[in-house]
C-alpha positions, 0 to 999 in steps of 0.5 A, spaced: 265 682 269 258 684 271 252 683 266 247 688 267 240 688 264 242 694 259 246 689 256 241 685 254 236 691 252 242 692 246 241 685 243 236 685 237 229 682 240 229 677 235 235 674 237 233 674 244 227 670 242 231 665 238 236 664 244 230 663 249 227 658 245 234 655 243 236 654 250 229 651 252 230 645 246 237 644 248 235 643 255 230 638 253 235 634 248 240 634 254 235 631 259 233 626 253 241 625 252 242 623 259 236 619 260 238 615 254 245 614 256 244 611 263 237 608 262 235 603 256 228 606 255 228 609 248 220 610 249 221 614 255 227 618 251 222 619 245 217 622 250 221 627 253 223 630 247 216 629 244 213 633 250 218 637 252 220 640 245 212 641 244 212 647 249 216 651 244 210 653 241 208 656 248 214 660 247 213 662 240 206 665 242 208 668 248 214 672 245 211 673 239 216 670 235 215 671 227 212 666 223 218 666 218 222 663 224 218 658 226 217 655 219 224 655 218 226 651 224 220 646 222 224 645 215 230 644 218 228 639 223 224 636 218 230 635 214 234 633 220 229 627 222 229 625 215 236 624 215 236 621 222 232 615 219 238 613 215 244 616 220 245 616 227 243 623 228 238 622 233 240 616 237 234 614 242 229 618 239 227 614 233 229 607 235 223 605 238 223 598 235 217 600 230 217 603 223 214 610 224 215 617 221 212 620 227 218 625 228 218 627 221 210 629 221 211 632 228 216 637 225 212 638 219 205 639 223 209 645 227 211 649 221 204 648 218 200 650 224 205 656 225 204 658 218 197 658 218 195 661 224 200 666 225 198 669 218 191 669 221 193 672 228 190 666 232 196 663 235 192 660 240 190 655 235 197 653 233 198 652 240 192 648 242 194 643 236 201 642 238 200 641 245 194 636 244 199 632 240 205 633 245 201 632 252 195 628 249 199 623 245 205 623 249 201 621 256 196 617 252 202 612 250 206 612 257 199 611 260 197 605 255 204 602 256 204 602 263 197 601 265 193 599 259 190 592 260 184 593 256 186 592 248 183 594 242 186 594 235 186 599 229 189 597 222 193 592 226 196 597 231 194 595 238 191 601 243 188 601 250 182 604 252 186 606 258 191 610 253 185 613 249 181 615 255 188 619 257 188 622 250 181 624 251 182 627 258 188 631 257 186 634 250 180 636 253 183 640 259 188 643 254 183 645 249 179 648 255 185 652 258 187 655 252 180 657 249 177 659 256 184 663 257 183 667 250 175 667 249 172 667 256 169 662 260 163 660 256 159 654 255 160 654 248 168 653 249 166 647 254 162 644 248 168 646 243 173 643 247 169 636 248 168 636 241 176 637 239 178 632 245 173 627 242 176 628 235 183 628 237 182 621 241 179 618 234 185 621 230 190 618 235 187 611 234 189 611 227 196 612 228 200 607 223 207 610 221 206 616 226 201 619 222 197 621 228 203 626 229 200 630 223 193 629 223 192 630 231 195 637 231 192 639 224 185 636 226 185 639 233 187 646 231 182 646 225 176 644 228 177 648 234 178 654 230 172 652 225 167 651 231 170 658 234 169 662 228 162 659 227 160 660 234 163 667 236 163 670 229 
């Protein structure tokens, strides 16, 4: 039976929005599952999920998904990740050989940012915070582990200058892209992006127990919002 565009228009828009985001998340989980099945690289699996699912914030922003949906999803994801620390619900995601509540903080930060900035009708800041956490922190870890030869320690956690530089550059690029895209190409946005990238990098360095998955997105989004309000309003 041929499916036409009119068939899709009869679907309530909210359910269509949810379906699109659910398909994206499912696709990421399938990819992670395949990698976990055929490669013994749990950190790679975790970063696939970490980076891939974070892009849901863009779908939520572009599709104008209601805040209630994002908050509900955050609560459910937080509950599932808490259970996963006791039960093998998310194999390969939490098994990274160290004690961390990063996956839980990841889910919580998503809900907090959606609740805050959807209410303010400024979803770009929520996207900024989440994407800095997902892409910045995710790539920093991968680059640091692969190429990090200049080490330093913060509260007993070993980091590398190569990883921190990656975090700085990626955070700057993401912040600049979003701020210029929503507020215009001004020197103020370049400076704000630099400040956000610096703070995000500092917060990422203090990443014991995965707390950076909470402090990085919330700190980055709050700083970008505060500085933008200070400059433009």
